[in-house]
C-alpha positions, 0 to 999 in steps of 0.5 A: 486394366487401364482403359483407353482415354475417351477425353470426354467433356461432361455433359450438363444435365438438368433437373427441375431444381439442379444443374449437374455440370462439369467442374470449374475452377470457381468450384474450389472454394465451395468444394473445400468448405464442404470437404472441411466439414467433419459431418459431411465427411463422416461417412466418406472413406476414412472420415478425414476432412480435406484441406484446400490443397487436397480438395483441389486434387479431388476436383482434379481427380474427378476431371480426370475420371471423366477424361479416362472413363467417359463418365464421372461425378458432376458438380451440383448447382442449384438452378435458381441461385447458382449455389454450389450444393456438392457433387453427384454422379458415377465412379469406377476406378480400377478395383472398385466393386462396380459402376457406382452412383454416389452423392456428397452434398454440403450440409446446407443442402441436406434434407431437401431431396437434392441427393435423390434428384441428382442420383436419379439424373445420374442413373437415367444418364447411365442407362441412356449412355453406358452399357451397364446392367447394374449400378451400385452405391457403396455406403457405410453401414451407419450412413442412414441418410445415404441408405434412405437415398439409395432406397428412394432410388430403387436400390436394394441391399446386395451384400456387406463387404470391406473396401479399403479397410472400411466396412461397407454395404453395397446397394444395387439397381439393375438396368430396366429390362435386364435379367 
């Protein structure tokens, strides 16, 4: 079912090292470079890389998700130098298995705790802002890095399923005090 558009502008969140902010036109170059990297895209959907035009459409998709749902993925920026690191936030298009918290970082940002930091900020914002009892993360079984991030965020393995023809593991976390 299609929900009424909220036309919400993404709030800017700040952690000790990151800005989680709305998408800007200047994000296209860094996003396109990240989405063209086969290692970054290996566990995203069918693993295909994106060209510049598809990267632009993906940014527009994220902006539209905010407008239609009132939440979505933020662009990630390192506070100390303004470097683009990737994206993180919430995702829940029609037919999705639940309200997902997810992340995708450029390879130069891997292994530094940014995904966990951004994921926690998104979770905290969701608990403070949205009426959700549970958040999930949809992760392909071979993606050990994302599985470790989900576990550091306090998520537990809920089930295995198939989503868009791809085997995935659903991790989840319940709202504190729920259940």
